[in-house]
Backbone as ProteinMPNN parsed JSONL, in Angstrom:
{"seq_chain_A": "MAVAGMNLSRPFTPDEISAALFTMDMNASPGPDDFSPSFYKHFWSELREDVHQLFERFFDGSLDLDGLNRAHFVLLPKKDGARTADTFRPISL", "coords_chain_A": {"N_chain_A": [[104.298, 110.129, 97.23], [101.6, 109.262, 99.175], [101.375, 107.596, 102.128], [99.014, 105.588, 102.807], [96.812, 106.286, 106.194], [98.902, 107.37, 107.168], [100.205, 110.119, 109.487], [102.118, 112.963, 109.912], [102.238, 114.734, 111.718], [101.148, 113.543, 114.482], [101.909, 111.98, 117.662], [104.113, 109.223, 117.579], [103.641, 106.197, 117.675], [103.259, 103.461, 120.076], [103.391, 101.273, 118.9], [104.693, 101.848, 116.374], [106.719, 102.469, 117.175], [108.119, 99.729, 117.89], [107.38, 98.246, 115.288], [109.375, 99.692, 113.645], [111.688, 98.82, 114.764], [111.858, 96.01, 114.966], [111.647, 94.896, 112.089], [114.302, 95.977, 110.848], [117.591, 95.372, 109.984], [118.731, 93.12, 112.049], [121.461, 92.311, 111.87], [122.836, 94.565, 111.61], [125.149, 97.286, 111.246], [126.492, 98.795, 114.12], [124.493, 101.937, 115.786], [125.077, 105.282, 116.762], [125.251, 105.138, 119.418], [126.976, 102.878, 120.053], [125.29, 100.309, 119.787], [123.527, 97.56, 118.326], [120.445, 97.021, 116.036], [120.444, 94.17, 117.254], [120.825, 94.08, 119.577], [119.215, 96.256, 120.693], [116.823, 94.651, 120.265], [116.853, 92.101, 121.59], [116.622, 93.103, 124.35], [114.261, 94.369, 124.575], [111.854, 94.172, 126.488], [113.048, 95.209, 128.341], [113.819, 97.86, 127.554], [111.845, 99.077, 126.26], [109.843, 101.124, 127.741], [111.727, 103.196, 128.495], [112.251, 103.965, 125.339], [110.383, 104.229, 124.39], [109.856, 106.852, 125.961], [111.781, 108.339, 125.111], [110.822, 109.035, 122.602], [108.658, 110.171, 122.47], [109.475, 112.4, 124.129], [111.033, 113.628, 122.12], [109.031, 114.495, 120.364], [107.788, 116.034, 121.179], [109.453, 118.312, 121.729], [111.269, 118.638, 123.895], [113.559, 116.995, 124.346], [117.04, 116.845, 124.583], [118.832, 117.573, 121.765], [121.128, 118.21, 121.1], [122.904, 116.979, 123.466], [122.504, 114.582, 122.741], [123.343, 113.731, 119.94], [125.996, 114.142, 120.08], [129.374, 112.893, 120.827], [132.406, 111.561, 121.955], [135.352, 111.038, 120.069], [137.911, 108.113, 119.863], [140.798, 106.933, 119.143], [141.739, 103.733, 119.332], [144.527, 101.482, 118.951], [145.77, 99.651, 116.714], [147.289, 97.074, 116.722], [150.749, 97.021, 118.416], [152.605, 99.652, 118.09], [151.268, 101.704, 116.287], [150.756, 103.95, 113.826], [149.822, 104.859, 111.495], [146.845, 105.602, 110.125], [145.095, 103.419, 109.044], [146.048, 101.579, 111.364], [144.66, 101.84, 113.685], [141.802, 101.904, 115.191], [138.571, 103.5, 115.293], [136.706, 104.375, 118.052], [133.459, 105.362, 119.902], [132.718, 107.21, 122.338]], "CA_chain_A": [[102.992, 109.873, 96.804], [101.235, 109.515, 100.429], [101.164, 106.388, 102.725], [97.319, 105.715, 103.738], [96.928, 106.091, 107.566], [100.269, 107.954, 107.507], [100.051, 111.029, 109.803], [103.472, 113.469, 110.489], [101.812, 115.609, 113.098], [101.486, 113.052, 115.472], [103.243, 111.428, 118.124], [104.844, 108.04, 117.438], [102.492, 105.233, 118.589], [104.288, 102.476, 120.528], [103.503, 100.015, 118.093], [105.261, 102.373, 115.136], [108.566, 102.29, 117.293], [108.255, 98.281, 117.631], [107.647, 97.735, 114.346], [110.459, 99.917, 113.127], [112.754, 97.849, 115.355], [111.68, 94.622, 114.352], [112.102, 95.435, 110.756], [115.356, 95.965, 110.919], [118.466, 94.061, 109.809], [119.811, 92.864, 113.356], [123.155, 92.026, 111.737], [123.544, 96.096, 110.654], [126.349, 98.201, 112.17], [125.775, 99.216, 115.767], [124.632, 103.471, 116.013], [126.085, 106.191, 117.439], [125.234, 104.858, 120.69], [127.542, 101.771, 119.63], [124.615, 98.966, 120.041], [122.846, 97.062, 116.963], [119.638, 96.598, 116.208], [119.829, 92.925, 117.66], [120.931, 94.727, 121.343], [117.78, 96.473, 121.14], [115.585, 93.442, 119.799], [117.241, 91.222, 122.646], [116.451, 93.623, 126.037], [113.56, 94.959, 124.392], [111.328, 94.103, 127.306], [113.462, 96.082, 129.427], [113.987, 99.157, 127.298], [110.458, 99.409, 125.575], [109.302, 102.153, 127.977], [112.981, 103.674, 128.341], [112.427, 104.015, 123.995], [109.061, 105.112, 124.019], [109.573, 107.637, 126.218], [112.399, 109.027, 124.411], [110.45, 109.386, 121.335], [107.562, 111.048, 123.077], [110.112, 113.985, 124.326], [111.14, 114.177, 120.869], [107.788, 114.481, 119.61], [107.132, 117.461, 121.864], [110.499, 119.32, 121.908], [111.879, 118.514, 125.493], [114.803, 115.962, 124.164], [118.061, 117.571, 124.345], [119.11, 116.892, 120.723], [122.574, 118.457, 121.305], [123.317, 115.499, 123.801], [122.091, 113.093, 121.835], [124.046, 113.764, 118.488], [127.368, 114.269, 120.715], [130.056, 111.927, 121.145], [133.802, 111.527, 121.957], [136.145, 109.954, 119.493], [138.893, 107.901, 120.412], [141.359, 105.696, 118.645], [142.569, 102.759, 119.986], [145.489, 100.803, 118.095], [144.711, 97.739, 116.387], [148.837, 96.464, 117.346], [151.823, 98.021, 118.934], [153.678, 100.788, 117.185], [150.801, 102.011, 115.347], [151.682, 105.153, 113.296], [149.3, 105.51, 110.516], [145.251, 105.888, 110.293], [144.58, 102.536, 109.162], [146.319, 100.859, 112.057], [143.953, 102.202, 114.429], [140.197, 101.389, 115.565], [137.52, 104.71, 116.284], [135.265, 103.962, 118.973], [132.873, 106.479, 119.639], [131.831, 106.97, 123.813]], "C_chain_A": [[102.706, 109.479, 98.737], [100.925, 107.643, 100.686], [99.428, 106.123, 103.284], [97.527, 105.325, 105.25], [98.192, 107.171, 108.134], [99.928, 109.562, 108.188], [101.242, 111.53, 110.667], [103.1, 114.504, 111.349], [101.608, 114.974, 114.482], [102.075, 112.462, 116.25], [102.956, 110.057, 117.494], [103.892, 106.977, 118.259], [104.014, 104.382, 119.013], [104.653, 100.976, 119.48], [104.342, 100.091, 116.547], [106.618, 102.108, 115.753], [108.957, 101.134, 117.147], [108.179, 97.762, 116.424], [108.718, 98.301, 113.584], [111.422, 99.449, 113.849], [113.247, 96.86, 114.885], [112.174, 94.507, 113.061], [113.423, 95.557, 110.639], [116.238, 95.447, 110.723], [119.543, 93.837, 110.978], [120.949, 92.425, 112.958], [123.68, 93.35, 111.369], [124.316, 96.196, 111.74], [125.798, 98.724, 113.725], [125.804, 100.878, 115.242], [125.416, 103.989, 116.7], [126.535, 105.703, 118.443], [126.197, 103.231, 121.139], [126.456, 100.234, 120.532], [124.089, 98.935, 118.946], [121.448, 97.22, 117.17], [119.224, 95.032, 117.477], [119.853, 92.926, 119.322], [119.605, 94.883, 121.621], [116.554, 95.369, 121.123], [115.902, 92.397, 121.257], [116.639, 91.76, 124.146], [114.9, 94.406, 125.578], [112.147, 95.014, 125.527], [111.666, 94.928, 128.215], [113.86, 97.249, 129.144], [113.012, 99.645, 126.472], [110.126, 100.838, 126.418], [110.487, 103.437, 127.908], [112.544, 104.911, 126.321], [111.286, 104.569, 123.587], [108.86, 106.593, 124.256], [110.439, 109.151, 125.451], [111.773, 109.621, 123.243], [109.375, 110.242, 121.341], [108.23, 112.346, 123.253], [110.604, 114.289, 122.731], [110.112, 114.764, 119.683], [107.726, 116.37, 120.024], [108.259, 118.595, 122.289], [110.985, 119.529, 123.079], [113.195, 117.448, 125.537], [116.282, 117.1, 123.942], [118.703, 117.024, 123.019], [120.513, 116.849, 120.652], [123.005, 117.519, 121.984], [123.234, 114.555, 123.44], [122.789, 112.854, 120.712], [125.138, 114.124, 118.786], [128.166, 113.127, 121.05], [131.673, 112.399, 121.162], [134.348, 110.31, 121.159], [137.052, 109.632, 119.932], [139.665, 106.712, 119.757], [142.304, 104.763, 119.202], [143.728, 101.777, 118.497], [145.206, 99.563, 118.083], [146.179, 96.935, 116.904], [149.754, 97.846, 118.128], [152.45, 98.431, 117.847], [152.733, 101.441, 116.042], [150.905, 103.355, 115.257], [150.27, 105.793, 112.627], [147.736, 105.305, 110.651], [144.742, 104.561, 110.262], [145.178, 101.383, 110.078], [145.588, 101.072, 113.556], [142.64, 101.756, 113.93], [139.462, 102.54, 115.948], [136.708, 103.881, 116.848], [134.411, 105.505, 119.553], [132.059, 106.815, 121.59], [130.928, 108.024, 124.232]], "O_chain_A": [[103.69, 109.463, 99.477], [100.499, 106.781, 99.917], [98.956, 106.695, 104.266], [98.193, 104.352, 105.603], [98.312, 107.62, 109.274], [99.355, 110.306, 107.392], [101.547, 111.007, 111.739], [104.042, 115.226, 111.674], [101.815, 115.617, 115.511], [103.159, 112.139, 115.765], [101.875, 109.744, 116.994], [103.546, 107.137, 119.43], [105.177, 104.485, 118.623], [105.555, 100.146, 119.364], [104.611, 99.159, 115.789], [107.544, 101.629, 115.098], [109.964, 100.958, 116.46], [108.866, 96.755, 116.252], [109.173, 97.523, 112.745], [112.453, 99.861, 113.315], [114.386, 96.605, 114.493], [113.263, 93.943, 112.954], [113.654, 94.655, 109.834], [116.119, 94.432, 111.408], [120.728, 94.17, 110.985], [121.643, 92.048, 113.901], [124.803, 93.432, 110.871], [124.308, 95.566, 112.797], [124.644, 98.927, 114.101], [126.716, 101.278, 114.518], [126.366, 103.433, 117.252], [127.736, 105.634, 118.705], [126.113, 102.635, 122.213], [126.778, 99.489, 121.458], [123.995, 99.99, 118.318], [121.063, 97.524, 118.3], [118.246, 94.866, 118.207], [119.25, 92.194, 120.106], [118.895, 94.197, 122.357], [115.578, 95.341, 121.872], [114.91, 92.022, 121.882], [116.245, 90.952, 124.988], [114.436, 95.1, 126.483], [111.387, 95.967, 125.354], [110.812, 95.445, 128.936], [114.286, 97.946, 130.065], [113.272, 100.701, 125.895], [110.146, 101.816, 125.671], [110.212, 104.502, 127.356], [112.579, 106.135, 126.203], [111.164, 105.285, 122.593], [108.242, 107.402, 123.564], [110.082, 110.318, 125.286], [112.183, 110.721, 122.874], [109.118, 110.986, 120.394], [107.776, 113.346, 122.697], [110.404, 115.431, 122.317], [110.321, 115.263, 118.578], [107.655, 117.42, 119.385], [108.017, 119.557, 123.018], [111.175, 120.705, 123.388], [113.746, 117.138, 126.593], [116.313, 118.024, 123.129], [119.169, 115.893, 123.155], [121.146, 115.86, 120.283], [123.719, 116.813, 121.272], [123.901, 113.584, 123.798], [122.897, 111.666, 120.407], [125.71, 114.599, 117.805], [127.54, 112.255, 121.652], [132.109, 113.366, 120.539], [134.086, 109.117, 121.318], [137.581, 110.512, 120.612], [139.187, 105.58, 119.833], [143.476, 105.014, 119.483], [143.423, 101.628, 117.314], [144.712, 98.727, 118.84], [145.91, 95.99, 117.645], [149.522, 99.042, 118.303], [152.786, 97.77, 116.864], [153.247, 101.72, 114.958], [151.106, 104.043, 116.258], [149.717, 106.828, 112.999], [147.501, 104.609, 111.639], [143.998, 104.239, 111.189], [144.917, 100.235, 109.72], [146.018, 100.431, 114.515], [142.33, 101.374, 112.801], [139.636, 102.769, 117.145], [136.119, 102.913, 116.368], [134.968, 106.602, 119.512], [130.878, 106.556, 121.819], [130.277, 107.903, 125.27]]}, "name": "protein", "num_of_chains": 1, "seq": "MAVAGMNLSRPFTPDEISAALFTMDMNASPGPDDFSPSFYKHFWSELREDVHQLFERFFDGSLDLDGLNRAHFVLLPKKDGARTADTFRPISL"}
């Protein structure tokens, strides 16, 4: 079913990007960058231009997706003497 006015072959508009953020569950778990939607909402006035530029670069194909989708995982022990998987907390860097 097509959504009226939707065109997937044009760049994202600033209003579409803002609307997508502000309709997200602000209590959702952090994404791969370790920031939750509430972080982006709180600092939106400072982050808006950078996020818009990221979407523009994604659309025109100049965004390095390999670097965007890459992370180093580190396991932090939850307690002294951790030896099993359930006693570690994974974080991505």
